[in-house]
N, C-alpha and C positions, 0 to 999 in steps of 0.2 A: 424608650425602646425596650421591648420585651425580649429577654434572652430565651432562646429555645434550645432544647436539649434532645438529642435523639433517644435517650433513655425514656423520656416521657412521651415521645411521639408514637402514634399508632397509624401505620400505613393504611389499614382498613378504613380509617375515618377520613381519608382524603378524597378529593374529587378525582385524582389520578386513579385511585383504586376502583372507584365506581365506574369510571370510563373503561378501564381495562376489563372489568367484570362483564361489560357489555360486548366488547369487541375481541376479547382474547379467544383463541381457538384456531385450529389449523386453517379453516376456510372462511370464517366470518368476514375478514377483511377483503377477501377475493369477491365474495358475494356483494358486499357493500360497494366495492369499487365498480363491479359490473353494473349494478343498479344506478350508480352515480353517472357512469358513462352512457348507458343505454336507456335510462329512464324506466321503461316498462319491459320486463323480460319474462318469458315463459320458462317453466321448469326445465324442459329438455334443452332449451337454449343455454341456461345456466350450466347444466351438466356438460354440454359440449364445450362451453367457454372455459370452464375450470379443468375439465379433462380427467384429472386424477381422482376426483371425488366419486364415491359410490352413491347410488340412488338413495340408500338408507341414510347415509351421512348427510347428504344434501337436504333431504326431507327433514331430518331432525334439527339441522342447523337453521333452516328457514323457520321452523316452528319456534326455536329459541329466539331468533331475531324478531319474529312477530310478537311473541310474548313480552319481549323487552320494549316493544313499541317502536322499533327501528324500521320494520318492514311491514308493508300492507299486502295482504293476499286478497285478490279478487277472483272469485270463482263464477264462471258463467254456466248456466244450466243448459247444456247442449250435449250432443253426442257427436264425436268423442268429447269428453270433458275438456274444458279450457280453463287454465288457471294462470293468472299473471301476477307478477310481483313487482312492487315499486317501493321507493323510500317514503316513509311518513315524514311529516314536518320535523319530528325529532331526529329521524335518520338523515334528513337533508341538512340538519344543523351540524352534522359530522363532515360535510363536504369540504369546508376549509381545512380541516385536519387532514383529510385524505389527499387533498390537493398539495398541501405542504409536504406530506410524505413522498408523493410522486416527484415533486420538485427536488427535494433533498436527494432522492434516489438517482434522478437524472444528473444532478450535479456531482455526485460522488461515486458513481459506478465507473469502472474502468473500461 
């Protein structure tokens, strides 16, 4: 058995740290949750669903999630422009974690 010591450990080298780097932020989990529940969602629908997020913050957060490979953006060439967001396969792999968080919250809220 290998003894481990916190002095020698580096949090940034863990899977936990990587996962948190992808989902931390005020609104990322809300966006992922909405896409998990509703599959394909348009920008304005996300804005209404979250409510307290500004257009600028929603736009930049979606760009981050897209750059991290969690969200797919589909743009349709029409007038007015139509853009839809959905989870990628990598994003869908977070669904069990999101489900567990929902279950935990349901069981422990008062």
